[in-house]
N, CA, C and O of each residue as an XYZ file, in Angstrom:
452
protein
N      15.760    113.579    -23.797
C      16.784    112.496    -23.968
C      16.349    111.303    -23.317
O      15.936    111.397    -22.161
N      16.386    110.049    -23.963
C      15.899    108.873    -23.400
C      17.004    108.248    -22.634
O      18.150    108.175    -23.078
N      16.582    107.731    -21.300
C      17.350    107.030    -20.382
C      17.138    105.668    -20.424
O      16.192    105.208    -21.064
N      18.022    104.871    -19.726
C      17.788    103.462    -19.664
C      17.965    103.040    -18.207
O      18.636    103.697    -17.411
N      17.343    101.936    -17.909
C      17.522    101.261    -16.561
C      18.889    100.665    -16.509
O      19.537    100.625    -17.555
N      19.383    100.209    -15.429
C      20.658     99.450    -15.228
C      20.398     98.149    -16.001
O      21.198     97.788    -16.864
N      19.254     97.406    -15.702
C      19.172     96.183    -16.313
C      19.114     96.306    -17.866
O      19.745     95.464    -18.506
N      18.500     97.160    -18.462
C      18.424     97.336    -19.806
C      19.847     97.609    -20.510
O      20.153     97.176    -21.621
N      20.594     98.328    -19.754
C      22.100     98.467    -20.167
C      22.746     97.166    -20.383
O      23.625     97.020    -21.233
N      22.310     96.187    -19.602
C      23.005     94.980    -19.567
C      22.279     93.870    -20.231
O      22.577     92.688    -20.059
N      21.319     94.285    -20.991
C      20.469     93.368    -21.597
C      21.131     92.594    -22.751
O      22.050     93.095    -23.400
N      20.631     91.323    -23.002
C      21.209     90.541    -24.150
C      20.304     90.982    -25.312
O      19.147     91.392    -25.213
N      21.119     90.809    -26.566
C      20.506     91.080    -27.876
C      19.301     90.097    -28.045
O      18.367     90.427    -28.776
N      19.297     88.939    -27.410
C      18.213     87.953    -27.531
C      17.025     88.192    -26.765
O      16.046     87.456    -26.894
N      17.039     89.316    -25.858
C      15.873     89.528    -24.978
C      14.649     89.598    -25.587
O      13.684     89.031    -25.075
N      14.543     90.274    -26.710
C      13.198     90.283    -27.485
C      12.610     88.997    -27.790
O      11.393     88.822    -27.739
N      13.481     88.040    -28.125
C      13.137     86.830    -28.523
C      12.788     85.878    -27.239
O      11.967     84.964    -27.329
N      13.432     86.157    -26.144
C      13.161     85.511    -24.970
C      11.901     85.903    -24.329
O      11.169     85.096    -23.757
N      11.657     87.194    -24.437
C      10.253     87.663    -24.026
C       9.159     86.927    -24.716
O       8.236     86.404    -24.091
N       9.291     86.884    -26.255
C       8.302     86.253    -26.820
C       8.245     84.813    -26.395
O       7.126     84.328    -26.229
N       9.290     84.079    -26.200
C       9.188     82.616    -25.678
C       8.702     82.643    -24.435
O       7.991     81.659    -24.231
N       8.799     83.425    -23.437
C       8.176     83.494    -22.120
C       6.841     83.602    -22.067
O       6.152     82.929    -21.300
N       6.347     84.537    -22.957
C       4.905     84.849    -23.107
C       4.219     83.621    -23.606
O       3.148     83.338    -23.070
N       4.696     82.822    -24.590
C       4.229     81.711    -25.197
C       4.063     80.647    -24.173
O       3.018     79.998    -24.120
N       5.168     80.419    -23.262
C       5.106     79.455    -22.311
C       4.093     79.722    -21.186
O       3.467     78.851    -20.582
N       4.016     81.079    -20.987
C       2.950     81.526    -19.922
C       1.460     81.148    -20.202
O       0.612     81.081    -19.312
N       1.218     80.899    -21.566
C      -0.084     80.519    -22.086
C      -0.324     78.962    -21.831
O      -1.474     78.525    -21.804
N       0.680     78.212    -21.661
C       0.510     76.745    -21.436
C      -0.007     76.383    -20.022
O       0.757     76.504    -19.064
N      -1.093     76.007    -19.881
C      -1.708     75.621    -18.520
C      -1.068     74.560    -17.710
O      -0.993     74.630    -16.484
N      -0.607     73.576    -18.414
C       0.172     72.527    -17.804
C       1.652     72.479    -17.805
O       2.281     71.483    -17.449
N       2.191     73.585    -18.216
C       3.507     73.892    -18.203
C       4.177     73.356    -19.534
O       3.517     72.769    -20.391
N       5.502     73.593    -19.642
C       6.208     73.419    -20.974
C       6.971     72.105    -20.829
O       7.697     71.892    -19.858
N       6.783     71.196    -21.858
C       7.652     70.018    -21.921
C       8.580     70.161    -23.091
O       8.057     70.157    -24.206
N       9.824     70.281    -23.004
C      10.656     70.610    -24.229
C      10.426     69.515    -25.248
O      10.524     69.780    -26.446
N      10.124     68.296    -24.827
C       9.990     67.149    -25.871
C       8.648     67.320    -26.538
O       8.611     67.204    -27.763
N       7.501     67.592    -25.845
C       6.221     67.619    -26.517
C       5.969     69.043    -27.082
O       5.363     69.043    -28.153
N       6.299     70.211    -26.598
C       5.999     71.498    -26.884
C       6.984     72.231    -27.703
O       6.602     73.331    -28.102
N       8.169     71.855    -28.037
C       9.081     72.515    -28.751
C       8.562     72.688    -30.277
O       8.503     73.810    -30.781
N       8.222     71.621    -30.926
C       7.587     71.897    -32.338
C       6.424     72.746    -32.340
O       6.383     73.596    -33.229
N       5.492     72.685    -31.538
C       4.281     73.605    -31.590
C       4.679     74.946    -31.362
O       4.243     75.815    -32.116
N       5.500     75.263    -30.367
C       5.861     76.560    -29.939
C       6.748     77.200    -31.160
O       6.604     78.376    -31.496
N       7.538     76.447    -31.694
C       8.375     76.905    -32.793
C       7.555     77.369    -33.862
O       7.769     78.445    -34.421
N       6.483     76.484    -34.216
C       5.502     76.828    -35.197
C       4.703     78.181    -34.924
O       4.468     79.018    -35.795
N       4.363     78.264    -33.733
C       3.577     79.503    -33.348
C       4.423     80.716    -33.558
O       3.991     81.713    -34.136
N       5.637     80.619    -33.080
C       6.515     81.805    -33.115
C       7.196     81.918    -34.527
O       7.812     82.954    -34.779
N       7.132     81.023    -35.362
C       7.681     80.922    -36.658
C       9.233     80.955    -36.622
O       9.912     81.593    -37.426
N       9.732     80.190    -35.589
C      11.152     79.953    -35.497
C      11.502     78.488    -35.739
O      10.630     77.620    -35.772
N      12.812     78.230    -35.910
C      13.282     76.931    -36.014
C      13.242     76.259    -34.711
O      13.447     76.984    -33.737
N      13.019     75.025    -34.505
C      13.015     74.302    -33.246
C      14.256     74.450    -32.440
O      14.255     74.506    -31.210
N      15.304     74.510    -33.184
C      16.780     74.666    -32.255
C      16.851     76.009    -31.643
O      17.474     76.226    -30.603
N      16.155     76.967    -32.354
C      16.154     78.292    -31.579
C      15.275     78.224    -30.431
O      15.594     78.846    -29.418
N      14.174     77.524    -30.465
C      13.362     77.481    -29.174
C      14.132     76.723    -28.247
O      14.087     77.170    -27.101
N      14.833     75.692    -28.417
C      15.785     74.908    -27.468
C      16.805     76.036    -26.931
O      17.067     76.165    -25.736
N      17.281     76.735    -27.826
C      18.357     77.817    -27.241
C      17.624     78.764    -26.358
O      18.188     79.118    -25.323
N      16.428     79.222    -26.639
C      15.686     80.129    -25.741
C      15.229     79.499    -24.412
O      15.097     80.177    -23.393
N      14.979     78.091    -24.466
C      14.622     77.384    -23.319
C      15.844     77.274    -22.432
O      15.696     77.380    -21.215
N      17.060     77.066    -22.966
C      18.268     76.820    -22.303
C      18.649     78.249    -21.562
O      19.023     78.325    -20.392
N      18.497     79.283    -22.397
C      18.831     80.745    -21.809
C      17.891     80.991    -20.699
O      18.347     81.398    -19.631
N      16.559     80.777    -20.848
C      15.621     81.203    -19.811
C      15.995     80.355    -18.560
O      16.105     80.889    -17.456
N      16.196     78.967    -18.763
C      16.405     78.216    -17.572
C      17.627     78.731    -16.796
O      17.583     78.976    -15.591
N      18.653     78.872    -17.513
C      20.052     79.279    -16.954
C      20.036     80.565    -16.291
O      20.865     80.776    -15.406
N      19.070     81.577    -16.658
C      18.828     82.756    -16.052
C      17.864     82.871    -14.838
O      17.639     83.891    -14.187
N      17.306     81.555    -14.647
C      16.214     81.491    -13.591
C      14.888     82.091    -13.893
O      14.157     82.554    -13.018
N      14.596     82.066    -15.192
C      13.350     82.612    -15.587
C      12.128     81.690    -15.780
O      10.975     82.022    -16.059
N      12.677     80.360    -15.553
C      11.762     79.350    -15.570
C      12.050     78.463    -14.264
O      13.101     78.523    -13.625
N      11.005     77.666    -13.973
C      11.111     76.813    -12.733
C      10.409     75.383    -13.110
O       9.417     75.338    -13.837
N      10.921     74.409    -12.637
C      10.264     73.172    -12.794
C       8.941     73.096    -12.091
O       8.687     73.670    -11.032
N       8.092     72.308    -12.802
C       6.692     72.307    -12.288
C       6.145     70.879    -12.601
O       6.214     70.383    -13.726
N       5.599     70.260    -11.524
C       4.895     68.927    -11.741
C       3.404     69.158    -12.053
O       2.614     69.499    -11.173
N       3.045     68.959    -13.346
C       1.712     69.105    -13.738
C       0.774     67.821    -13.383
O       1.282     66.701    -13.334
N      -0.389     67.992    -13.177
C      -1.181     66.905    -13.134
C      -1.415     65.946    -14.272
O      -1.846     66.388    -15.337
N      -1.185     64.781    -14.134
C      -1.301     64.017    -15.292
C      -0.166     63.867    -16.225
O      -0.245     63.304    -17.317
N       0.941     64.430    -15.702
C       2.222     64.487    -16.582
C       3.063     63.324    -16.364
O       4.216     63.349    -16.796
N       2.567     62.172    -15.662
C       3.268     61.080    -15.402
C       4.482     61.139    -14.756
O       5.332     60.287    -15.012
N       4.703     62.044    -13.932
C       5.846     62.339    -12.984
C       7.012     63.106    -13.679
O       8.029     63.409    -13.055
N       6.827     63.408    -14.999
C       7.855     64.290    -15.619
C       7.560     65.688    -15.198
O       6.458     66.215    -15.046
N       8.777     66.203    -15.035
C       8.807     67.649    -14.693
C       8.525     68.422    -15.933
O       9.013     68.089    -17.013
N       7.706     69.501    -15.783
C       7.387     70.468    -16.898
C       8.049     71.794    -16.364
O       8.540     71.869    -15.238
N       8.024     72.791    -17.229
C       8.538     74.134    -16.872
C       7.493     75.150    -16.993
O       6.633     75.088    -17.872
N       7.558     76.134    -16.078
C       6.659     77.176    -16.197
C       7.579     78.527    -15.942
O       8.736     78.449    -15.530
N       6.970     79.670    -16.216
C       7.681     80.980    -16.001
C       7.666     81.247    -14.439
O       6.624     81.303    -13.786
N       8.883     81.398    -13.935
C       9.158     81.680    -12.501
C       8.761     83.076    -12.128
O       8.596     83.955    -12.974
N       8.612     83.258    -10.828
C       8.314     84.619    -10.401
C       9.437     85.501    -10.905
O       9.121     86.590    -11.385
N      10.556     85.197    -10.859
C      11.643     86.075    -11.512
C      11.421     86.323    -12.964
O      11.690     87.418    -13.458
N      10.924     85.312    -13.680
C      10.602     85.477    -15.073
C       9.367     86.432    -15.287
O       9.337     87.263    -16.194
N       8.387     86.251    -14.409
C       7.203     87.255    -14.567
C       7.659     88.605    -14.292
O       7.198     89.517    -14.978
N       8.520     88.856    -13.361
C       9.100     90.226    -13.170
C       9.853     90.724    -14.118
O       9.731     91.915    -14.401
N      10.892     89.810    -14.875
C      11.453     90.008    -15.919
C      10.544     90.643    -17.153
O      10.844     91.662    -17.774
N       9.488     89.909    -17.353
C       8.729     90.243    -18.405
C       7.890     91.474    -18.025
O       7.604     92.225    -18.957
N       7.506     91.753    -16.944
C       6.714     93.051    -16.641
C       7.640     94.256    -16.752
O       7.215     95.347    -17.131
N       8.954     94.038    -16.406
C       9.959     95.127    -16.405
C      10.093     95.488    -17.931
O      10.006     96.660    -18.299
N      10.286     94.561    -18.714
C      10.528     94.824    -20.174
C       9.363     95.401    -20.796
O       9.455     96.305    -21.627
N       8.142     94.846    -20.373
C       6.936     95.492    -21.003
C       6.783     96.850    -20.687
O       6.485     97.618    -21.602
N       6.965     97.356    -19.337
C       7.038     98.602    -18.904
C       7.882     99.579    -19.559
O       7.514    100.728    -19.806
N       9.129     99.055    -19.862
C      10.170     99.850    -20.497
C       9.771    100.028    -21.971
O      10.043    101.092    -22.527
N       9.126     99.021    -22.649
C       8.718     99.184    -23.975
C       7.688    100.305    -24.110
O       7.587    101.011    -25.114
N       6.908    100.411    -22.975
C       5.743    101.328    -23.116
C       6.254    102.624    -22.588
O       5.439    103.546    -22.594
N       7.534    102.887    -22.100
C       8.044    104.268    -21.581
C       7.654    104.436    -20.185
O       7.656    105.547    -19.654
N       7.311    103.342    -19.559
C       6.763    103.591    -18.141
C       7.851    103.446    -17.008
O       7.595    103.838    -15.869
N       9.022    102.901    -17.317
C      10.023    102.535    -16.413
C      11.440    103.037    -16.937
O      12.174    102.378    -17.673
N      11.674    104.152    -16.503
C      13.115    104.610    -16.939
C      13.681    105.217    -15.680
O      12.999    105.803    -14.840
N      14.963    105.033    -15.619
C      15.818    105.549    -14.528
C      16.989    106.068    -15.104
O      17.432    105.504    -16.104
N      17.624    107.150    -14.592
C      18.815    107.820    -15.086
C      19.912    107.155    -14.513
O      20.011    106.978    -13.298
N      20.909    106.702    -15.507
C      22.115    106.213    -15.176
C      23.150    107.044    -15.885
O      23.315    106.938    -17.101
N      23.788    107.799    -15.204
C      24.865    108.734    -15.881
C      26.219    108.441    -15.250
O      26.267    108.200    -14.044
N      27.191    108.446    -15.908
C      28.553    108.263    -15.395
C      28.801    109.332    -14.485
O      28.211    110.390    -14.703
N      29.615    109.246    -13.442
C      30.095    110.346    -12.627
C      31.080    111.103    -13.231
O      32.102    110.520    -13.592
N      30.955    112.398    -13.426
C      31.918    113.311    -14.077
C      33.184    113.230    -13.410
O      33.260    113.081    -12.191
N      34.184    113.322    -14.166
C      35.536    113.398    -13.544
C      35.677    114.649    -12.874
O      34.876    115.524    -13.199
N      36.610    114.937    -11.927
C      36.816    116.033    -11.299
C      37.318    117.242    -12.366
O      37.000    118.423    -12.221
N      38.016    116.818    -13.277
C      38.559    117.672    -14.417
C      37.407    118.255    -15.084
O      37.446    119.422    -15.471
N      36.318    117.473    -15.254
C      35.137    118.015    -16.110
C      34.317    118.945    -15.382
O      33.467    119.584    -16.003
N      34.475    119.112    -14.060
C      33.576    119.989    -13.219
C      34.015    121.340    -13.300
O      33.416    122.222    -12.684
């Protein structure tokens, strides 16, 4: 019987897409600029640019991205995967490989005992 972690029970249906988006951003050495990188990231992932914007908004709202001042970015903030985002990615990668499972079962009612 397959079990799930508490977080995976609460996962969003968009999480697989969010994972792909975060992995793509992690490859950008100077951070992600929504203005400059939305189109190229959309092309690499074969998504519509509006969907990339939605993933950016979701990742930022969930604390999976953090602002980052890249050298030579002329003072504009860029974004990179936060520590929380890296942990989120590692957890999902481990779960996908069957390495991280915890049993969460409902407490049986007294009548069922």
